[in-house]
All heavy atoms as a GROMACS GRO file, in nm:
protein
  612
    1MET      N    1   1.688   1.055  -2.355
    1MET     CA    2   1.807   0.974  -2.387
    1MET      C    3   1.916   1.071  -2.444
    1MET      O    4   1.882   1.155  -2.528
    1MET     CB    5   1.767   0.873  -2.490
    1MET     CG    6   1.879   0.788  -2.542
    1MET     SD    7   1.832   0.656  -2.644
    1MET     CE    8   1.764   0.737  -2.785
    2THR      N    9   2.035   1.061  -2.395
    2THR     CA   10   2.139   1.145  -2.448
    2THR      C   11   2.214   1.074  -2.552
    2THR      O   12   2.218   0.951  -2.557
    2THR     CB   13   2.237   1.191  -2.330
    2THR    OG1   14   2.284   1.074  -2.271
    2THR    CG2   15   2.159   1.275  -2.233
    3GLU      N   16   2.287   1.147  -2.633
    3GLU     CA   17   2.353   1.080  -2.748
    3GLU      C   18   2.489   1.021  -2.714
    3GLU      O   19   2.530   0.923  -2.781
    3GLU     CB   20   2.366   1.180  -2.859
    3GLU     CG   21   2.237   1.229  -2.917
    3GLU     CD   22   2.160   1.111  -2.983
    3GLU    OE1   23   2.224   1.031  -3.048
    3GLU    OE2   24   2.041   1.110  -2.970
    4GLN      N   25   2.552   1.073  -2.616
    4GLN     CA   26   2.694   1.030  -2.592
    4GLN      C   27   2.722   1.000  -2.449
    4GLN      O   28   2.685   1.086  -2.364
    4GLN     CB   29   2.793   1.135  -2.648
    4GLN     CG   30   2.933   1.091  -2.656
    4GLN     CD   31   3.018   1.200  -2.722
    4GLN    OE1   32   2.983   1.320  -2.716
    4GLN    NE2   33   3.124   1.160  -2.782
    5HIS      N   34   2.774   0.889  -2.424
    5HIS     CA   35   2.808   0.846  -2.288
    5HIS      C   36   2.938   0.771  -2.290
    5HIS      O   37   2.976   0.718  -2.392
    5HIS     CB   38   2.698   0.750  -2.229
    5HIS     CG   39   2.564   0.806  -2.226
    5HIS    ND1   40   2.524   0.904  -2.131
    5HIS    CD2   41   2.453   0.784  -2.306
    5HIS    CE1   42   2.407   0.933  -2.152
    5HIS    NE2   43   2.356   0.862  -2.249
    6ALA      N   44   3.000   0.759  -2.170
    6ALA     CA   45   3.118   0.677  -2.168
    6ALA      C   46   3.078   0.535  -2.189
    6ALA      O   47   2.962   0.498  -2.156
    6ALA     CB   48   3.181   0.691  -2.029
    7PRO      N   49   3.160   0.451  -2.239
    7PRO     CA   50   3.128   0.311  -2.267
    7PRO      C   51   3.085   0.247  -2.132
    7PRO      O   52   3.146   0.274  -2.030
    7PRO     CB   53   3.249   0.251  -2.327
    7PRO     CG   54   3.349   0.359  -2.343
    7PRO     CD   55   3.297   0.483  -2.285
    8ALA      N   56   2.995   0.154  -2.141
    8ALA     CA   57   2.958   0.081  -2.024
    8ALA      C   58   3.077  -0.008  -1.973
    8ALA      O   59   3.147  -0.068  -2.050
    8ALA     CB   60   2.837  -0.010  -2.057
    9GLN      N   61   3.095   0.008  -1.846
    9GLN     CA   62   3.198  -0.073  -1.786
    9GLN      C   63   3.142  -0.190  -1.706
    9GLN      O   64   3.024  -0.179  -1.660
    9GLN     CB   65   3.282   0.011  -1.690
    9GLN     CG   66   3.352   0.129  -1.758
    9GLN     CD   67   3.425   0.220  -1.664
    9GLN    OE1   68   3.436   0.192  -1.547
    9GLN    NE2   69   3.479   0.326  -1.719
   10GLY      N   70   3.215  -0.290  -1.693
   10GLY     CA   71   3.165  -0.407  -1.616
   10GLY      C   72   3.177  -0.532  -1.697
   10GLY      O   73   3.252  -0.546  -1.792
   11THR      N   74   3.110  -0.634  -1.646
   11THR     CA   75   3.121  -0.762  -1.704
   11THR      C   76   3.028  -0.777  -1.822
   11THR      O   77   2.950  -0.694  -1.865
   11THR     CB   78   3.068  -0.873  -1.597
   11THR    OG1   79   2.925  -0.844  -1.577
   11THR    CG2   80   3.144  -0.855  -1.470
   12GLY      N   81   3.047  -0.900  -1.890
   12GLY     CA   82   2.952  -0.930  -2.003
   12GLY      C   83   2.809  -0.930  -1.959
   12GLY      O   84   2.719  -0.892  -2.041
   13ASN      N   85   2.786  -0.962  -1.830
   13ASN     CA   86   2.650  -0.954  -1.783
   13ASN      C   87   2.590  -0.813  -1.781
   13ASN      O   88   2.478  -0.794  -1.817
   13ASN     CB   89   2.645  -1.011  -1.640
   13ASN     CG   90   2.662  -1.158  -1.630
   13ASN    OD1   91   2.660  -1.228  -1.737
   13ASN    ND2   92   2.680  -1.203  -1.516
   14HIS      N   93   2.678  -0.718  -1.746
   14HIS     CA   94   2.638  -0.579  -1.752
   14HIS      C   95   2.593  -0.542  -1.892
   14HIS      O   96   2.483  -0.483  -1.908
   14HIS     CB   97   2.762  -0.492  -1.706
   14HIS     CG   98   2.736  -0.345  -1.709
   14HIS    ND1   99   2.724  -0.272  -1.599
   14HIS    CD2  100   2.720  -0.262  -1.813
   14HIS    CE1  101   2.699  -0.151  -1.633
   14HIS    NE2  102   2.698  -0.137  -1.761
   15GLU      N  103   2.669  -0.574  -1.989
   15GLU     CA  104   2.636  -0.548  -2.125
   15GLU      C  105   2.515  -0.626  -2.170
   15GLU      O  106   2.438  -0.582  -2.253
   15GLU     CB  107   2.758  -0.570  -2.216
   15GLU     CG  108   2.867  -0.460  -2.185
   15GLU     CD  109   2.992  -0.489  -2.259
   15GLU    OE1  110   3.000  -0.579  -2.352
   15GLU    OE2  111   3.098  -0.420  -2.235
   16ALA      N  112   2.498  -0.747  -2.121
   16ALA     CA  113   2.384  -0.830  -2.148
   16ALA      C  114   2.253  -0.760  -2.106
   16ALA      O  115   2.154  -0.762  -2.175
   16ALA     CB  116   2.402  -0.968  -2.094
   17VAL      N  117   2.257  -0.701  -1.991
   17VAL     CA  118   2.138  -0.635  -1.942
   17VAL      C  119   2.100  -0.523  -2.026
   17VAL      O  120   1.986  -0.507  -2.067
   17VAL     CB  121   2.158  -0.580  -1.795
   17VAL    CG1  122   2.052  -0.494  -1.748
   17VAL    CG2  123   2.177  -0.700  -1.698
   18LEU      N  124   2.198  -0.442  -2.071
   18LEU     CA  125   2.169  -0.333  -2.162
   18LEU      C  126   2.117  -0.387  -2.300
   18LEU      O  127   2.026  -0.326  -2.360
   18LEU     CB  128   2.298  -0.251  -2.190
   18LEU     CG  129   2.353  -0.182  -2.066
   18LEU    CD1  130   2.478  -0.104  -2.100
   18LEU    CD2  131   2.244  -0.087  -1.999
   19ARG      N  132   2.175  -0.495  -2.351
   19ARG     CA  133   2.133  -0.554  -2.474
   19ARG      C  134   1.986  -0.609  -2.461
   19ARG      O  135   1.906  -0.588  -2.551
   19ARG     CB  136   2.229  -0.669  -2.514
   19ARG     CG  137   2.181  -0.747  -2.639
   19ARG     CD  138   2.269  -0.868  -2.669
   19ARG     NE  139   2.295  -0.952  -2.554
   19ARG     CZ  140   2.212  -1.040  -2.504
   19ARG    NH1  141   2.089  -1.061  -2.558
   19ARG    NH2  142   2.242  -1.118  -2.402
   20ILE      N  143   1.958  -0.676  -2.355
   20ILE     CA  144   1.825  -0.740  -2.338
   20ILE      C  145   1.718  -0.620  -2.329
   20ILE      O  146   1.613  -0.633  -2.394
   20ILE     CB  147   1.816  -0.813  -2.208
   20ILE    CG1  148   1.900  -0.945  -2.225
   20ILE    CG2  149   1.674  -0.843  -2.162
   20ILE    CD1  150   1.925  -1.020  -2.094
   21ALA      N  151   1.752  -0.513  -2.257
   21ALA     CA  152   1.659  -0.401  -2.242
   21ALA      C  153   1.634  -0.338  -2.379
   21ALA      O  154   1.522  -0.306  -2.418
   21ALA     CB  155   1.709  -0.300  -2.149
   22ALA      N  156   1.744  -0.317  -2.458
   22ALA     CA  157   1.733  -0.259  -2.589
   22ALA      C  158   1.649  -0.344  -2.677
   22ALA      O  159   1.558  -0.290  -2.755
   22ALA     CB  160   1.871  -0.235  -2.649
   23ASP      N  161   1.664  -0.478  -2.671
   23ASP     CA  162   1.589  -0.568  -2.753
   23ASP      C  163   1.441  -0.564  -2.727
   23ASP      O  164   1.352  -0.549  -2.806
   23ASP     CB  165   1.644  -0.708  -2.746
   23ASP     CG  166   1.582  -0.810  -2.838
   23ASP    OD1  167   1.568  -0.774  -2.955
   23ASP    OD2  168   1.538  -0.919  -2.793
   24VAL      N  169   1.409  -0.569  -2.590
   24VAL     CA  170   1.268  -0.570  -2.548
   24VAL      C  171   1.204  -0.434  -2.578
   24VAL      O  172   1.093  -0.426  -2.623
   24VAL     CB  173   1.255  -0.603  -2.397
   24VAL    CG1  174   1.117  -0.580  -2.351
   24VAL    CG2  175   1.303  -0.747  -2.373
   25LEU      N  176   1.278  -0.326  -2.560
   25LEU     CA  177   1.219  -0.189  -2.586
   25LEU      C  178   1.225  -0.149  -2.732
   25LEU      O  179   1.177  -0.047  -2.767
   25LEU     CB  180   1.297  -0.093  -2.496
   25LEU     CG  181   1.276  -0.108  -2.350
   25LEU    CD1  182   1.374  -0.016  -2.271
   25LEU    CD2  183   1.132  -0.075  -2.311
   26LYS      N  184   1.285  -0.240  -2.816
   26LYS     CA  185   1.295  -0.218  -2.959
   26LYS      C  186   1.358  -0.085  -2.993
   26LYS      O  187   1.314  -0.008  -3.074
   26LYS     CB  188   1.152  -0.228  -3.024
   26LYS     CG  189   1.093  -0.361  -3.000
   26LYS     CD  190   0.967  -0.381  -3.082
   26LYS     CE  191   0.895  -0.514  -3.058
   26LYS     NZ  192   0.968  -0.631  -3.041
   27VAL      N  193   1.478  -0.072  -2.936
   27VAL     CA  194   1.566   0.046  -2.968
   27VAL      C  195   1.695  -0.008  -3.004
   27VAL      O  196   1.740  -0.114  -2.964
   27VAL     CB  197   1.570   0.148  -2.854
   27VAL    CG1  198   1.441   0.210  -2.823
   27VAL    CG2  199   1.629   0.086  -2.719
   28PRO      N  200   1.777   0.064  -3.087
   28PRO     CA  201   1.905   0.010  -3.129
   28PRO      C  202   2.015   0.000  -3.017
   28PRO      O  203   2.092  -0.093  -3.023
   28PRO     CB  204   1.958   0.115  -3.237
   28PRO     CG  205   1.862   0.223  -3.237
   28PRO     CD  206   1.745   0.186  -3.151
   29ARG      N  207   2.003   0.089  -2.917
   29ARG     CA  208   2.107   0.085  -2.814
   29ARG      C  209   2.064   0.152  -2.689
   29ARG      O  210   1.987   0.252  -2.699
   29ARG     CB  211   2.235   0.154  -2.870
   29ARG     CG  212   2.354   0.159  -2.770
   29ARG     CD  213   2.474   0.212  -2.843
   29ARG     NE  214   2.581   0.223  -2.748
   29ARG     CZ  215   2.620   0.333  -2.688
   29ARG    NH1  216   2.564   0.452  -2.720
   29ARG    NH2  217   2.718   0.338  -2.606
   30ILE      N  218   2.097   0.100  -2.577
   30ILE     CA  219   2.075   0.159  -2.450
   30ILE      C  220   2.209   0.175  -2.370
   30ILE      O  221   2.288   0.079  -2.382
   30ILE     CB  222   1.976   0.076  -2.365
   30ILE    CG1  223   1.838   0.082  -2.422
   30ILE    CG2  224   1.976   0.124  -2.219
   30ILE    CD1  225   1.737   0.001  -2.352
   31THR      N  226   2.227   0.285  -2.313
   31THR     CA  227   2.347   0.307  -2.238
   31THR      C  228   2.315   0.302  -2.084
   31THR      O  229   2.198   0.309  -2.053
   31THR     CB  230   2.411   0.449  -2.267
   31THR    OG1  231   2.328   0.549  -2.219
   31THR    CG2  232   2.443   0.458  -2.418
   32GLU      N  233   2.414   0.297  -2.006
   32GLU     CA  234   2.396   0.289  -1.859
   32GLU      C  235   2.334   0.421  -1.808
   32GLU      O  236   2.274   0.421  -1.704
   32GLU     CB  237   2.522   0.253  -1.792
   32GLU     CG  238   2.633   0.358  -1.814
   32GLU     CD  239   2.769   0.310  -1.757
   32GLU    OE1  240   2.779   0.191  -1.722
   32GLU    OE2  241   2.857   0.389  -1.755
   33ALA      N  242   2.349   0.525  -1.883
   33ALA     CA  243   2.290   0.654  -1.832
   33ALA      C  244   2.143   0.678  -1.873
   33ALA      O  245   2.072   0.766  -1.821
   33ALA     CB  246   2.375   0.774  -1.888
   34ASP      N  247   2.092   0.590  -1.960
   34ASP     CA  248   1.953   0.596  -1.998
   34ASP      C  249   1.864   0.540  -1.890
   34ASP      O  250   1.906   0.457  -1.805
   34ASP     CB  251   1.929   0.518  -2.128
   34ASP     CG  252   2.001   0.576  -2.247
   34ASP    OD1  253   2.005   0.697  -2.252
   34ASP    OD2  254   2.046   0.502  -2.331
   35SER      N  255   1.741   0.578  -1.894
   35SER     CA  256   1.636   0.534  -1.797
   35SER      C  257   1.530   0.449  -1.871
   35SER      O  258   1.506   0.471  -1.990
   35SER     CB  259   1.566   0.657  -1.735
   35SER     OG  260   1.444   0.621  -1.671
   36PHE      N  261   1.473   0.351  -1.801
   36PHE     CA  262   1.367   0.271  -1.853
   36PHE      C  263   1.256   0.366  -1.911
   36PHE      O  264   1.194   0.334  -2.015
   36PHE     CB  265   1.315   0.182  -1.747
   36PHE     CG  266   1.200   0.090  -1.782
   36PHE    CD1  267   1.214  -0.012  -1.870
   36PHE    CD2  268   1.073   0.118  -1.734
   36PHE    CE1  269   1.106  -0.094  -1.900
   36PHE    CE2  270   0.963   0.034  -1.758
   36PHE     CZ  271   0.985  -0.070  -1.847
   37TYR      N  272   1.228   0.473  -1.843
   37TYR     CA  273   1.128   0.570  -1.881
   37TYR      C  274   1.161   0.650  -2.005
   37TYR      O  275   1.071   0.700  -2.070
   37TYR     CB  276   1.086   0.658  -1.760
   37TYR     CG  277   1.022   0.574  -1.650
   37TYR    CD1  278   1.101   0.554  -1.532
   37TYR    CD2  279   0.901   0.517  -1.667
   37TYR    CE1  280   1.042   0.476  -1.431
   37TYR    CE2  281   0.846   0.438  -1.561
   37TYR     CZ  282   0.920   0.421  -1.442
   37TYR     OH  283   0.865   0.347  -1.344
   38ASP      N  284   1.290   0.664  -2.032
   38ASP     CA  285   1.333   0.744  -2.155
   38ASP      C  286   1.270   0.674  -2.278
   38ASP      O  287   1.248   0.745  -2.384
   38ASP     CB  288   1.480   0.737  -2.173
   38ASP     CG  289   1.553   0.819  -2.075
   38ASP    OD1  290   1.489   0.906  -2.007
   38ASP    OD2  291   1.677   0.803  -2.050
   39PHE      N  292   1.238   0.553  -2.276
   39PHE     CA  293   1.190   0.476  -2.394
   39PHE      C  294   1.041   0.441  -2.381
   39PHE      O  295   0.992   0.359  -2.452
   39PHE     CB  296   1.271   0.348  -2.415
   39PHE     CG  297   1.418   0.377  -2.423
   39PHE    CD1  298   1.503   0.365  -2.308
   39PHE    CD2  299   1.473   0.423  -2.542
   39PHE    CE1  300   1.642   0.391  -2.322
   39PHE    CE2  301   1.604   0.449  -2.545
   39PHE     CZ  302   1.695   0.434  -2.444
   40GLY      N  303   0.972   0.502  -2.287
   40GLY     CA  304   0.829   0.480  -2.270
   40GLY      C  305   0.804   0.340  -2.222
   40GLY      O  306   0.701   0.277  -2.260
   41GLY      N  307   0.887   0.276  -2.141
   41GLY     CA  308   0.879   0.145  -2.092
   41GLY      C  309   0.742   0.123  -2.019
   41GLY      O  310   0.701   0.201  -1.947
   42THR      N  311   0.687   0.008  -2.047
   42THR     CA  312   0.564  -0.032  -1.985
   42THR      C  313   0.584  -0.148  -1.890
   42THR      O  314   0.688  -0.209  -1.883
   42THR     CB  315   0.457  -0.082  -2.095
   42THR    OG1  316   0.510  -0.206  -2.150
   42THR    CG2  317   0.437   0.024  -2.203
   43SER      N  318   0.483  -0.174  -1.807
   43SER     CA  319   0.494  -0.280  -1.706
   43SER      C  320   0.514  -0.414  -1.774
   43SER      O  321   0.591  -0.500  -1.729
   43SER     CB  322   0.375  -0.284  -1.612
   43SER     OG  323   0.257  -0.293  -1.683
   44LEU      N  324   0.452  -0.432  -1.891
   44LEU     CA  325   0.468  -0.561  -1.966
   44LEU      C  326   0.609  -0.575  -2.011
   44LEU      O  327   0.670  -0.683  -2.001
   44LEU     CB  328   0.368  -0.566  -2.080
   44LEU     CG  329   0.377  -0.696  -2.163
   44LEU    CD1  330   0.350  -0.819  -2.078
   44LEU    CD2  331   0.268  -0.692  -2.275
   45GLN      N  332   0.668  -0.467  -2.058
   45GLN     CA  333   0.802  -0.470  -2.108
   45GLN      C  334   0.902  -0.492  -1.986
   45GLN      O  335   0.999  -0.563  -1.998
   45GLN     CB  336   0.847  -0.336  -2.179
   45GLN     CG  337   0.769  -0.327  -2.320
   45GLN     CD  338   0.796  -0.193  -2.380
   45GLN    OE1  339   0.782  -0.087  -2.315
   45GLN    NE2  340   0.822  -0.191  -2.504
   46ALA      N  341   0.871  -0.437  -1.872
   46ALA     CA  342   0.952  -0.453  -1.759
   46ALA      C  343   0.948  -0.600  -1.720
   46ALA      O  344   1.057  -0.660  -1.692
   46ALA     CB  345   0.901  -0.369  -1.642
   47MET      N  346   0.830  -0.667  -1.727
   47MET     CA  347   0.826  -0.810  -1.696
   47MET      C  348   0.909  -0.892  -1.792
   47MET      O  349   0.978  -0.989  -1.761
   47MET     CB  350   0.682  -0.858  -1.690
   47MET     CG  351   0.603  -0.795  -1.568
   47MET     SD  352   0.427  -0.825  -1.555
   47MET     CE  353   0.388  -0.957  -1.667
   48ARG      N  354   0.900  -0.853  -1.918
   48ARG     CA  355   0.975  -0.926  -2.025
   48ARG      C  356   1.130  -0.910  -2.005
   48ARG      O  357   1.202  -1.007  -2.018
   48ARG     CB  358   0.943  -0.875  -2.162
   48ARG     CG  359   0.801  -0.923  -2.209
   48ARG     CD  360   0.767  -0.867  -2.349
   48ARG     NE  361   0.636  -0.917  -2.385
   48ARG     CZ  362   0.565  -0.861  -2.472
   48ARG    NH1  363   0.601  -0.744  -2.528
   48ARG    NH2  364   0.442  -0.910  -2.500
   49ILE      N  365   1.172  -0.789  -1.970
   49ILE     CA  366   1.318  -0.761  -1.938
   49ILE      C  367   1.361  -0.852  -1.822
   49ILE      O  368   1.464  -0.918  -1.830
   49ILE     CB  369   1.345  -0.618  -1.917
   49ILE    CG1  370   1.323  -0.536  -2.046
   49ILE    CG2  371   1.484  -0.596  -1.854
   49ILE    CD1  372   1.324  -0.383  -2.025
   50CYS      N  373   1.280  -0.852  -1.715
   50CYS     CA  374   1.317  -0.929  -1.597
   50CYS      C  375   1.322  -1.074  -1.628
   50CYS      O  376   1.414  -1.148  -1.584
   50CYS     CB  377   1.220  -0.897  -1.489
   50CYS     SG  378   1.231  -0.733  -1.423
   51ALA      N  379   1.229  -1.126  -1.702
   51ALA     CA  380   1.223  -1.262  -1.739
   51ALA      C  381   1.343  -1.309  -1.822
   51ALA      O  382   1.407  -1.415  -1.802
   51ALA     CB  383   1.094  -1.306  -1.815
   52ARG      N  384   1.378  -1.227  -1.923
   52ARG     CA  385   1.499  -1.250  -2.003
   52ARG      C  386   1.629  -1.244  -1.926
   52ARG      O  387   1.714  -1.328  -1.943
   52ARG     CB  388   1.501  -1.158  -2.122
   52ARG     CG  389   1.389  -1.194  -2.220
   52ARG     CD  390   1.422  -1.184  -2.361
   52ARG     NE  391   1.549  -1.165  -2.413
   52ARG     CZ  392   1.581  -1.083  -2.516
   52ARG    NH1  393   1.484  -1.011  -2.576
   52ARG    NH2  394   1.707  -1.081  -2.556
   53ILE      N  395   1.635  -1.147  -1.835
   53ILE     CA  396   1.763  -1.144  -1.750
   53ILE      C  397   1.770  -1.267  -1.663
   53ILE      O  398   1.871  -1.328  -1.653
   53ILE     CB  399   1.755  -1.016  -1.660
   53ILE    CG1  400   1.776  -0.894  -1.745
   53ILE    CG2  401   1.864  -1.028  -1.555
   53ILE    CD1  402   1.758  -0.763  -1.670
   54GLY      N  403   1.654  -1.310  -1.610
   54GLY     CA  404   1.658  -1.433  -1.531
   54GLY      C  405   1.697  -1.555  -1.614
   54GLY      O  406   1.776  -1.640  -1.567
   55LYS      N  407   1.641  -1.570  -1.729
   55LYS     CA  408   1.671  -1.677  -1.815
   55LYS      C  409   1.818  -1.682  -1.867
   55LYS      O  410   1.882  -1.782  -1.865
   55LYS     CB  411   1.571  -1.687  -1.936
   55LYS     CG  412   1.585  -1.794  -2.032
   55LYS     CD  413   1.490  -1.786  -2.141
   55LYS     CE  414   1.508  -1.910  -2.238
   55LYS     NZ  415   1.413  -1.909  -2.346
   56GLU      N  416   1.857  -1.566  -1.914
   56GLU     CA  417   1.996  -1.562  -1.975
   56GLU      C  418   2.104  -1.551  -1.874
   56GLU      O  419   2.214  -1.602  -1.900
   56GLU     CB  420   2.004  -1.444  -2.072
   56GLU     CG  421   1.920  -1.461  -2.195
   56GLU     CD  422   1.931  -1.350  -2.300
   56GLU    OE1  423   2.041  -1.295  -2.305
   56GLU    OE2  424   1.836  -1.321  -2.368
   57LEU      N  425   2.082  -1.484  -1.760
   57LEU     CA  426   2.196  -1.466  -1.664
   57LEU      C  427   2.168  -1.531  -1.534
   57LEU      O  428   2.264  -1.535  -1.452
   57LEU     CB  429   2.205  -1.310  -1.639
   57LEU     CG  430   2.220  -1.219  -1.761
   57LEU    CD1  431   2.230  -1.076  -1.721
   57LEU    CD2  432   2.347  -1.262  -1.842
   58GLY      N  433   2.057  -1.593  -1.516
   58GLY     CA  434   2.030  -1.662  -1.385
   58GLY      C  435   2.026  -1.567  -1.268
   58GLY      O  436   2.057  -1.612  -1.158
   59VAL      N  437   1.987  -1.443  -1.288
   59VAL     CA  438   1.974  -1.347  -1.187
   59VAL      C  439   1.834  -1.307  -1.172
   59VAL      O  440   1.767  -1.274  -1.266
   59VAL     CB  441   2.061  -1.219  -1.223
   59VAL    CG1  442   2.045  -1.106  -1.118
   59VAL    CG2  443   2.200  -1.255  -1.240
   60ARG      N  444   1.784  -1.312  -1.049
   60ARG     CA  445   1.645  -1.273  -1.026
   60ARG      C  446   1.633  -1.120  -1.009
   60ARG      O  447   1.704  -1.063  -0.933
   60ARG     CB  448   1.591  -1.346  -0.892
   60ARG     CG  449   1.448  -1.316  -0.869
   60ARG     CD  450   1.398  -1.385  -0.742
   60ARG     NE  451   1.258  -1.372  -0.726
   60ARG     CZ  452   1.186  -1.274  -0.689
   60ARG    NH1  453   1.249  -1.156  -0.678
   60ARG    NH2  454   1.060  -1.272  -0.677
   61VAL      N  455   1.542  -1.066  -1.089
   61VAL     CA  456   1.518  -0.928  -1.086
   61VAL      C  457   1.369  -0.902  -1.102
   61VAL      O  458   1.305  -0.968  -1.173
   61VAL     CB  459   1.598  -0.844  -1.192
   61VAL    CG1  460   1.572  -0.895  -1.328
   61VAL    CG2  461   1.579  -0.698  -1.177
   62THR      N  462   1.317  -0.805  -1.024
   62THR     CA  463   1.173  -0.779  -1.030
   62THR      C  464   1.146  -0.651  -1.112
   62THR      O  465   1.232  -0.565  -1.125
   62THR     CB  466   1.113  -0.761  -0.891
   62THR    OG1  467   1.169  -0.644  -0.824
   62THR    CG2  468   1.133  -0.880  -0.805
   63PRO      N  469   1.029  -0.639  -1.168
   63PRO     CA  470   0.991  -0.511  -1.242
   63PRO      C  471   1.009  -0.384  -1.155
   63PRO      O  472   1.045  -0.283  -1.203
   63PRO     CB  473   0.848  -0.532  -1.282
   63PRO     CG  474   0.838  -0.682  -1.293
   63PRO     CD  475   0.919  -0.742  -1.182
   64GLU      N  476   0.989  -0.398  -1.028
   64GLU     CA  477   1.006  -0.285  -0.935
   64GLU      C  478   1.145  -0.227  -0.945
   64GLU      O  479   1.162  -0.104  -0.930
   64GLU     CB  480   0.978  -0.324  -0.788
   64GLU     CG  481   0.828  -0.344  -0.767
   64GLU     CD  482   0.778  -0.485  -0.810
   64GLU    OE1  483   0.858  -0.575  -0.836
   64GLU    OE2  484   0.658  -0.501  -0.821
   65THR      N  485   1.241  -0.308  -0.967
   65THR     CA  486   1.382  -0.263  -0.982
   65THR      C  487   1.387  -0.162  -1.099
   65THR      O  488   1.452  -0.053  -1.089
   65THR     CB  489   1.476  -0.382  -1.010
   65THR    OG1  490   1.465  -0.472  -0.898
   65THR    CG2  491   1.620  -0.334  -1.022
   66LEU      N  492   1.326  -0.202  -1.210
   66LEU     CA  493   1.324  -0.103  -1.331
   66LEU      C  494   1.252   0.020  -1.300
   66LEU      O  495   1.296   0.129  -1.338
   66LEU     CB  496   1.268  -0.173  -1.451
   66LEU     CG  497   1.355  -0.287  -1.504
   66LEU    CD1  498   1.267  -0.361  -1.615
   66LEU    CD2  499   1.480  -0.235  -1.573
   67PHE      N  500   1.140   0.010  -1.224
   67PHE     CA  501   1.060   0.122  -1.193
   67PHE      C  502   1.127   0.223  -1.098
   67PHE      O  503   1.108   0.340  -1.100
   67PHE     CB  504   0.925   0.080  -1.136
   67PHE     CG  505   0.845  -0.005  -1.231
   67PHE    CD1  506   0.767  -0.105  -1.174
   67PHE    CD2  507   0.848   0.015  -1.370
   67PHE    CE1  508   0.694  -0.186  -1.260
   67PHE    CE2  509   0.780  -0.075  -1.453
   67PHE     CZ  510   0.694  -0.172  -1.397
   68GLU      N  511   1.208   0.161  -1.003
   68GLU     CA  512   1.263   0.247  -0.898
   68GLU      C  513   1.400   0.306  -0.928
   68GLU      O  514   1.438   0.406  -0.869
   68GLU     CB  515   1.276   0.160  -0.770
   68GLU     CG  516   1.141   0.125  -0.710
   68GLU     CD  517   1.146   0.021  -0.597
   68GLU    OE1  518   1.262  -0.024  -0.563
   68GLU    OE2  519   1.044  -0.020  -0.546
   69CYS      N  520   1.466   0.248  -1.025
   69CYS     CA  521   1.600   0.299  -1.060
   69CYS      C  522   1.586   0.413  -1.162
   69CYS      O  523   1.508   0.401  -1.258
   69CYS     CB  524   1.686   0.190  -1.114
   69CYS     SG  525   1.722   0.058  -0.988
   70ASP      N  526   1.671   0.512  -1.149
   70ASP     CA  527   1.665   0.629  -1.241
   70ASP      C  528   1.742   0.594  -1.369
   70ASP      O  529   1.718   0.656  -1.471
   70ASP     CB  530   1.736   0.747  -1.177
   70ASP     CG  531   1.649   0.805  -1.065
   70ASP    OD1  532   1.518   0.795  -1.074
   70ASP    OD2  533   1.702   0.861  -0.972
   71THR      N  534   1.839   0.504  -1.367
   71THR     CA  535   1.918   0.476  -1.486
   71THR      C  536   1.942   0.328  -1.496
   71THR      O  537   1.930   0.252  -1.394
   71THR     CB  538   2.063   0.542  -1.492
   71THR    OG1  539   2.136   0.492  -1.371
   71THR    CG2  540   2.050   0.697  -1.474
   72PHE      N  541   1.989   0.277  -1.608
   72PHE     CA  542   2.019   0.134  -1.621
   72PHE      C  543   2.146   0.106  -1.546
   72PHE      O  544   2.161  -0.013  -1.503
   72PHE     CB  545   2.031   0.097  -1.770
   72PHE     CG  546   1.898   0.072  -1.833
   72PHE    CD1  547   1.836   0.167  -1.911
   72PHE    CD2  548   1.826  -0.052  -1.810
   72PHE    CE1  549   1.716   0.148  -1.969
   72PHE    CE2  550   1.700  -0.072  -1.862
   72PHE     CZ  551   1.647   0.026  -1.943
   73ALA      N  552   2.236   0.199  -1.519
   73ALA     CA  553   2.348   0.171  -1.434
   73ALA      C  554   2.300   0.132  -1.296
   73ALA      O  555   2.353   0.045  -1.227
   73ALA     CB  556   2.437   0.298  -1.428
   74GLU      N  557   2.196   0.205  -1.244
   74GLU     CA  558   2.144   0.170  -1.114
   74GLU      C  559   2.073   0.030  -1.117
   74GLU      O  560   2.076  -0.043  -1.019
   74GLU     CB  561   2.041   0.281  -1.069
   74GLU     CG  562   2.109   0.406  -1.032
   74GLU     CD  563   2.005   0.510  -0.988
   74GLU    OE1  564   1.896   0.477  -0.947
   74GLU    OE2  565   2.044   0.633  -0.998
   75VAL      N  566   2.006   0.001  -1.224
   75VAL     CA  567   1.945  -0.138  -1.240
   75VAL      C  568   2.056  -0.245  -1.227
   75VAL      O  569   2.040  -0.339  -1.153
   75VAL     CB  570   1.869  -0.148  -1.371
   75VAL    CG1  571   1.825  -0.291  -1.395
   75VAL    CG2  572   1.756  -0.048  -1.384
   76VAL      N  573   2.158  -0.225  -1.302
   76VAL     CA  574   2.269  -0.319  -1.303
   76VAL      C  575   2.328  -0.333  -1.162
   76VAL      O  576   2.349  -0.443  -1.108
   76VAL     CB  577   2.378  -0.292  -1.405
   76VAL    CG1  578   2.502  -0.372  -1.384
   76VAL    CG2  579   2.322  -0.303  -1.548
   77ALA      N  580   2.350  -0.223  -1.097
   77ALA     CA  581   2.403  -0.228  -0.959
   77ALA      C  582   2.308  -0.290  -0.863
   77ALA      O  583   2.349  -0.363  -0.774
   77ALA     CB  584   2.431  -0.082  -0.909
   78ALA      N  585   2.176  -0.266  -0.881
   78ALA     CA  586   2.077  -0.324  -0.794
   78ALA      C  587   2.068  -0.480  -0.805
   78ALA      O  588   2.040  -0.543  -0.703
   78ALA     CB  589   1.943  -0.258  -0.821
   79ILE      N  590   2.094  -0.531  -0.923
   79ILE     CA  591   2.082  -0.674  -0.935
   79ILE      C  592   2.220  -0.741  -0.929
   79ILE      O  593   2.235  -0.860  -0.938
   79ILE     CB  594   2.016  -0.714  -1.068
   79ILE    CG1  595   2.087  -0.665  -1.189
   79ILE    CG2  596   1.870  -0.671  -1.066
   79ILE    CD1  597   2.022  -0.714  -1.319
   80ASP      N  598   2.325  -0.657  -0.908
   80ASP     CA  599   2.460  -0.700  -0.875
   80ASP      C  600   2.512  -0.800  -0.979
   80ASP      O  601   2.554  -0.909  -0.949
   80ASP     CB  602   2.463  -0.766  -0.739
   80ASP     CG  603   2.602  -0.786  -0.688
   80ASP    OD1  604   2.689  -0.709  -0.720
   80ASP    OD2  605   2.625  -0.887  -0.616
   81VAL      N  606   2.510  -0.748  -1.110
   81VAL     CA  607   2.574  -0.834  -1.212
   81VAL      C  608   2.706  -0.771  -1.255
   81VAL      O  609   2.737  -0.658  -1.233
   81VAL     CB  610   2.481  -0.852  -1.341
   81VAL    CG1  611   2.365  -0.928  -1.306
   81VAL    CG2  612   2.446  -0.711  -1.398
   0.00000   0.00000   0.00000
């Protein structure tokens, strides 16, 4: 995880994905340049993130999306929020 990044751009949904991931992973902040693996993400946490995204944003996302994307920016792009 790097310390400084450009602010996340995009919709409130974009920022919601980062907020949800940070909450589930129990970290203060996640940026779009961070990776799910930077925080030692587990498959259970991936399922929780996906369920919350679905519930809060109405967007279907699978844990594979988190596993296959190198950064949260790619996750957001993959689920098209």
